[in-house]
C-alpha positions as CSV (number, residue, x, y, z in Angstrom):
1,M,-18.2,-10.8,-18.3
2,S,-17.4,-14.3,-17.1
3,A,-14.4,-14.4,-19.4
4,V,-12.8,-11.6,-17.4
5,S,-13.9,-12.7,-13.9
6,D,-12.7,-16.3,-14.7
7,R,-9.1,-14.9,-14.9
8,L,-9.3,-13.8,-11.2
9,P,-8.7,-15.8,-8.0
10,T,-11.4,-16.2,-5.4
11,F,-11.8,-12.9,-3.5
12,P,-9.8,-13.9,-0.4
13,W,-11.7,-11.8,2.2
14,D,-14.8,-13.9,1.6
15,K,-13.1,-16.8,3.3
16,L,-12.9,-14.8,6.6
17,E,-16.7,-14.5,7.0
18,P,-17.2,-17.6,9.3
19,Y,-14.4,-16.4,11.6
20,K,-15.8,-12.9,11.6
21,K,-19.2,-14.3,12.8
22,T,-17.4,-16.1,15.6
23,A,-15.4,-13.0,16.6
24,A,-18.6,-10.9,16.5
25,A,-20.3,-13.2,19.0
26,H,-17.8,-12.3,21.8
27,P,-19.5,-10.7,24.8
28,D,-17.4,-7.6,24.4
29,G,-17.8,-7.4,20.7
30,I,-15.4,-7.9,17.8
31,V,-11.9,-6.4,17.6
32,D,-11.3,-6.3,13.8
33,L,-7.6,-6.2,13.1
34,S,-8.0,-7.9,9.7
35,V,-8.3,-5.0,7.2
36,G,-5.9,-2.0,7.4
37,T,-8.7,0.6,7.1
38,P,-8.3,3.8,9.0
39,V,-10.6,4.5,12.0
40,D,-9.5,7.9,13.2
41,P,-11.0,11.2,12.0
42,V,-10.0,12.9,8.9
43,P,-8.0,16.0,10.1
44,E,-10.1,19.1,10.2
45,L,-8.0,21.1,7.8
46,I,-8.5,18.4,5.2
47,Q,-12.2,18.3,5.8
48,K,-12.4,22.1,5.5
49,A,-10.6,22.0,2.1
50,L,-13.0,19.4,0.9
51,I,-16.0,21.4,2.0
52,D,-14.7,24.6,0.6
53,A,-14.4,22.9,-2.8
54,A,-17.8,21.2,-2.7
55,D,-19.3,23.5,-5.2
56,S,-17.5,21.9,-8.2
57,P,-20.1,21.5,-11.0
58,G,-17.6,21.0,-13.8
59,Y,-15.4,18.1,-14.7
60,P,-12.1,17.8,-13.0
61,T,-9.0,17.0,-15.0
62,V,-7.1,13.7,-14.9
63,W,-3.8,15.5,-14.4
64,G,-5.2,17.5,-11.6
65,T,-5.1,21.3,-10.9
66,P,-1.8,23.1,-11.0
67,A,-2.1,23.5,-7.2
68,L,-2.4,19.8,-6.8
69,R,0.7,19.1,-9.0
70,D,2.6,21.8,-7.0
71,A,1.6,20.1,-3.8
72,I,2.7,16.7,-5.0
73,T,6.1,17.9,-6.4
74,G,6.7,19.9,-3.3
75,W,6.0,16.9,-1.0
76,V,8.1,14.5,-3.1
77,E,11.1,16.8,-2.8
78,R,10.6,17.7,0.8
79,R,9.7,14.3,2.2
80,L,11.4,11.9,-0.2
81,G,14.6,13.9,-1.0
82,A,13.9,13.8,-4.7
83,R,15.4,16.6,-6.8
84,D,14.2,18.6,-9.9
85,V,10.7,17.2,-9.8
86,T,8.4,19.0,-12.3
87,H,4.7,18.6,-13.1
88,R,5.7,16.1,-15.9
89,H,7.0,13.8,-13.1
90,V,3.7,13.4,-11.3
91,L,0.2,12.0,-11.9
92,P,-2.7,11.9,-9.5
93,I,-4.6,8.5,-9.4
94,V,-7.9,7.4,-8.0
95,G,-6.5,5.5,-5.0
96,S,-3.5,3.2,-5.3
97,K,-5.5,0.0,-5.7
98,E,-7.0,0.8,-9.0
99,L,-3.5,1.7,-10.3
100,V,-2.1,-1.6,-9.1
101,A,-4.9,-3.6,-10.7
102,W,-4.9,-1.8,-14.0
103,L,-1.3,-0.7,-14.6
104,P,-0.2,-3.8,-16.6
105,T,-3.2,-3.3,-18.9
106,Q,-2.5,0.4,-19.2
107,L,1.1,-0.4,-20.0
108,G,-0.1,-2.6,-22.9
109,L,1.2,-5.8,-21.3
110,G,-0.3,-9.1,-22.3
111,P,0.5,-12.7,-23.2
112,G,4.2,-13.3,-23.3
113,D,5.0,-10.4,-21.0
114,R,6.0,-11.0,-17.4
115,V,5.2,-9.2,-14.1
116,A,7.1,-9.9,-10.9
117,F,6.3,-9.1,-7.3
118,P,7.5,-10.1,-3.9
119,R,7.0,-13.6,-2.6
120,L,4.8,-12.2,0.2
121,A,2.7,-9.5,-1.4
122,Y,-0.5,-7.5,-1.7
123,P,-2.6,-9.8,-3.8
124,T,-3.6,-7.1,-6.3
125,Y,-0.2,-7.3,-8.0
126,E,-1.2,-10.7,-9.2
127,V,-4.7,-9.6,-10.1
128,G,-3.3,-6.8,-12.3
129,A,-1.2,-9.3,-14.3
130,R,-4.2,-11.7,-14.6
131,L,-6.4,-8.9,-15.9
132,A,-3.8,-8.1,-18.6
133,R,-3.4,-11.8,-19.4
134,A,0.3,-11.4,-18.6
135,E,2.4,-14.0,-17.0
136,Y,3.5,-13.4,-13.4
137,E,5.9,-14.7,-10.8
138,A,6.9,-14.1,-7.2
139,Y,10.5,-13.5,-6.1
140,D,12.7,-13.5,-3.1
141,D,15.4,-11.4,-4.8
142,P,14.4,-9.7,-8.0
143,T,17.9,-9.6,-9.4
144,A,17.7,-13.5,-9.5
145,L,14.8,-13.3,-12.0
146,D,15.3,-14.1,-15.6
147,P,15.0,-10.7,-17.3
148,A,13.8,-12.1,-20.6
149,G,10.2,-10.9,-21.1
150,L,10.1,-9.2,-17.7
151,R,8.3,-5.9,-18.3
152,L,7.2,-4.8,-14.9
153,L,8.9,-5.3,-11.5
154,W,6.9,-4.4,-8.5
155,L,8.8,-3.4,-5.3
156,N,7.0,-2.9,-2.0
157,S,8.9,-1.2,0.8
158,P,7.7,-1.0,3.5
159,S,6.0,-4.3,2.7
160,N,2.4,-5.2,3.0
161,P,2.0,-7.6,4.8
162,T,5.4,-8.1,6.5
163,G,6.5,-4.5,7.2
164,K,9.9,-5.4,5.8
165,V,12.0,-2.4,4.6
166,L,14.4,-2.5,1.7
167,S,17.7,-0.7,2.6
168,K,19.1,2.1,0.4
169,A,21.8,-0.3,-0.7
170,E,19.3,-3.0,-1.7
171,L,17.2,-0.5,-3.6
172,T,20.3,0.9,-5.4
173,R,21.3,-2.6,-6.5
174,I,17.8,-3.5,-7.7
175,V,17.4,-0.3,-9.7
176,A,20.8,-0.8,-11.3
177,W,19.9,-4.4,-12.3
178,A,16.5,-3.4,-13.7
179,R,18.0,-0.6,-15.8
180,E,20.7,-2.9,-17.1
181,H,17.9,-5.2,-18.4
182,G,15.4,-2.6,-19.5
183,V,12.8,-3.5,-16.8
184,L,10.4,-0.9,-15.5
185,V,10.4,-0.6,-11.7
186,V,7.3,0.5,-10.0
187,S,7.8,0.9,-6.3
188,D,4.8,0.8,-4.0
189,E,5.7,3.1,-1.1
190,C,2.3,3.7,0.4
191,Y,3.6,3.0,3.9
192,L,6.8,5.0,3.7
193,E,5.7,7.5,6.4
194,L,5.2,4.7,8.9
195,G,8.7,3.5,9.7
196,W,9.2,2.3,13.3
197,E,12.5,0.5,13.6
198,A,13.8,1.5,10.2
199,A,13.8,4.6,8.0
200,P,12.2,3.7,4.6
201,V,13.8,5.2,1.5
202,S,12.1,5.9,-1.8
203,V,13.4,4.9,-5.2
204,L,13.1,8.6,-6.1
205,H,16.0,9.4,-3.7
206,P,19.1,10.5,-5.7
207,D,21.3,8.1,-3.6
208,V,19.2,5.2,-5.1
209,N,18.7,6.4,-8.6
210,G,21.8,8.5,-9.3
211,G,19.7,11.6,-10.0
212,S,17.8,10.0,-12.8
213,Y,14.1,8.9,-12.8
214,D,14.6,6.7,-16.0
215,G,12.6,3.5,-15.7
216,L,11.3,4.3,-12.2
217,V,7.8,5.1,-10.8
218,A,6.8,5.4,-7.2
219,V,3.3,4.9,-5.9
220,H,2.1,6.9,-2.9
221,S,-1.2,7.1,-1.1
222,L,-2.9,9.4,1.4
223,S,-5.1,6.6,2.8
224,K,-3.0,5.7,5.8
225,R,-0.9,8.8,6.5
226,S,-3.9,11.1,6.4
227,N,-6.9,8.8,7.1
228,L,-8.1,9.4,3.5
229,A,-9.0,5.9,2.4
230,G,-12.6,7.1,1.8
231,Y,-11.4,9.9,-0.4
232,R,-9.5,7.6,-2.9
233,A,-6.4,9.9,-3.0
234,A,-3.0,8.8,-4.3
235,F,-0.4,9.7,-6.9
236,L,2.5,8.5,-9.0
237,A,5.9,10.2,-9.3
238,G,8.8,9.3,-11.5
239,D,9.7,8.8,-15.2
240,P,7.9,11.3,-17.5
241,E,8.3,8.9,-20.4
242,V,6.1,6.4,-18.4
243,L,3.7,8.9,-16.8
244,G,3.0,10.9,-20.0
245,P,1.4,7.9,-21.9
246,L,-0.4,6.8,-18.8
247,L,-1.9,10.3,-18.5
248,E,-3.2,10.1,-22.1
249,I,-4.7,6.6,-21.5
250,R,-6.3,7.7,-18.3
251,K,-7.8,10.8,-20.0
252,H,-9.6,8.5,-22.4
253,G,-10.7,6.3,-19.6
254,G,-12.0,9.2,-17.5
255,M,-9.9,8.1,-14.5
256,M,-10.0,11.4,-12.6
257,T,-9.9,12.3,-9.0
258,S,-12.9,14.4,-7.9
259,A,-12.3,18.2,-7.6
260,P,-13.1,18.3,-3.9
261,T,-10.7,15.4,-3.3
262,Q,-8.0,17.2,-5.2
263,A,-8.4,20.3,-3.0
264,A,-8.2,18.0,0.1
265,V,-5.0,16.4,-1.1
266,V,-3.4,19.9,-1.5
267,A,-4.2,20.6,2.1
268,A,-3.0,17.2,3.3
269,L,0.3,17.3,1.5
270,G,1.0,20.8,2.8
271,D,0.6,19.8,6.5
272,D,3.1,17.6,8.3
273,E,1.6,18.0,11.8
274,H,-1.4,15.8,11.3
275,V,0.9,13.0,10.0
276,R,3.0,13.3,13.2
277,V,-0.1,13.0,15.3
278,Q,-1.4,10.0,13.5
279,R,2.0,8.3,13.6
280,E,2.0,8.7,17.4
281,R,-1.4,7.0,17.6
282,Y,-0.3,4.1,15.5
283,A,3.0,3.8,17.5
284,A,1.1,3.6,20.8
285,R,-1.3,0.9,19.4
286,R,1.6,-1.0,17.9
287,A,3.4,-1.1,21.3
288,V,0.3,-2.4,23.1
289,L,-0.5,-5.1,20.5
290,R,3.1,-6.2,20.1
291,E,3.5,-6.7,23.9
292,A,0.2,-8.6,24.0
293,L,1.1,-10.9,21.1
294,L,4.5,-11.7,22.4
295,G,3.0,-12.5,25.8
296,H,0.5,-14.9,24.1
297,S,3.3,-17.1,22.6
298,F,3.5,-15.3,19.3
299,R,6.7,-14.6,17.4
300,I,6.8,-11.4,15.3
301,E,9.0,-11.2,12.2
302,H,10.0,-8.0,10.3
303,S,7.3,-5.5,11.1
304,E,9.8,-2.7,11.3
305,A,7.4,-0.4,9.4
306,S,3.9,-0.2,8.0
307,L,0.5,-0.7,9.8
308,Y,0.8,-4.4,10.6
309,L,2.5,-6.9,12.8
310,W,3.5,-10.1,11.0
311,A,3.0,-12.7,13.7
312,T,3.1,-16.5,14.0
313,R,2.4,-19.3,16.5
314,D,4.2,-21.8,14.3
315,E,1.0,-23.3,13.1
316,S,-1.4,-23.1,10.2
317,C,-2.5,-19.5,9.8
318,W,-6.1,-20.6,9.7
319,D,-5.7,-22.3,13.1
320,T,-4.3,-19.0,14.4
321,V,-7.3,-17.1,12.9
322,A,-9.7,-19.5,14.6
323,H,-7.8,-19.3,17.9
324,L,-8.1,-15.5,17.9
325,A,-11.6,-15.4,16.6
326,E,-12.7,-17.4,19.7
327,R,-11.4,-14.4,21.7
328,G,-13.3,-12.0,19.5
329,I,-10.2,-10.9,17.5
330,L,-10.2,-11.0,13.8
331,V,-6.9,-11.0,11.8
332,A,-5.9,-11.7,8.3
333,P,-4.4,-15.2,7.4
334,G,-1.0,-15.0,6.0
335,D,-1.7,-17.1,3.0
336,F,-3.8,-14.3,1.6
337,Y,-0.4,-12.8,0.6
338,G,1.1,-16.0,-0.9
339,P,1.9,-19.6,0.1
340,A,4.9,-18.4,2.0
341,G,2.6,-16.8,4.6
342,E,0.8,-20.0,5.5
343,R,2.0,-20.0,9.1
344,F,1.6,-16.3,9.8
345,V,-1.2,-13.8,10.4
346,R,-1.2,-10.1,9.7
347,V,-2.4,-8.0,12.6
348,A,-3.5,-4.5,11.7
349,L,-2.9,-1.5,14.0
350,T,-6.0,0.2,12.6
351,A,-8.5,-0.1,15.4
352,T,-9.5,2.5,18.1
353,D,-7.4,2.8,21.3
354,E,-10.3,1.2,23.2
355,R,-10.5,-1.8,20.8
356,V,-6.8,-2.3,20.9
357,Q,-6.8,-2.3,24.7
358,S,-9.6,-4.8,24.6
359,A,-7.7,-7.1,22.3
360,A,-4.6,-6.9,24.6
361,A,-6.7,-7.7,27.7
362,R,-8.2,-10.7,26.0
363,L,-4.8,-12.0,25.0
364,K,-3.6,-11.8,28.6
365,R,-6.3,-14.1,29.9
């Protein structure tokens, strides 16, 4: 076991524990804006679908029920503008993090193969490469990478942590480059429904891919848009030549979404109103926190989408974490997402209205 764990970096969130204790000691309690975990209720129609499917004594299938695949294909076409999406173009997964961590291994990558991801990025992209013993590197512009040996290119738009959105033109250019060099593009689009000052576009849009899904896979999650982080509900959509073998591998590995969760996802993808309501909640919290941070000598960069504000006081991120912890506010240090984030912090919008208002009041003192 140590041979596997030794490949991995120190789990970053453990480093926050002393600051969490400081923040928790505040007289009005902690305002935890460090982890982007939903705090609002699961919509009732989704809960009902889960409960109605609770009597599920048999094994679910890895590929999901036909109703689930219909729901995914319908959503991908309706929401992303994709065309001619069939069941062969989709694959349910057990939350997006497990996919990110294990995709290089499931693709058969190993020593001599390269995985690339953005300079500022969700740390599990690197973890996935390490688990597969593949090489990895961070990029500013993926088309500047040496394509030799590059097997997997991660895109992330809207970005975690920065909220940056890749334009349709940028995506089109990257997809064309990757296809020219035979590089698989996997686009993490889990925050696509949460654009504030930009309209995120999927790699599945025909204006980006020319009507072909060759060499393209998009990752989507219901954790944020539907408050289903606890359900572990996500899916892939894209190239059947990639998803077909993944389905077979995942069958052997028993990587199946529970039957009640599958029913809940069908309900969630079929309803746009609860997403609109949740967006309004996050938009209101974002406005309050943004104003408070700017008034407290922060500068905010990017943050045009997603559930975070990428903020700096032009000092070490750990000095900023300590400064806010003294005020009972816990945020994520930017260097969790790469050395380029060493002077930023990531401030999540995922706290109750009352806690967000409390944080804003503390920043005004």
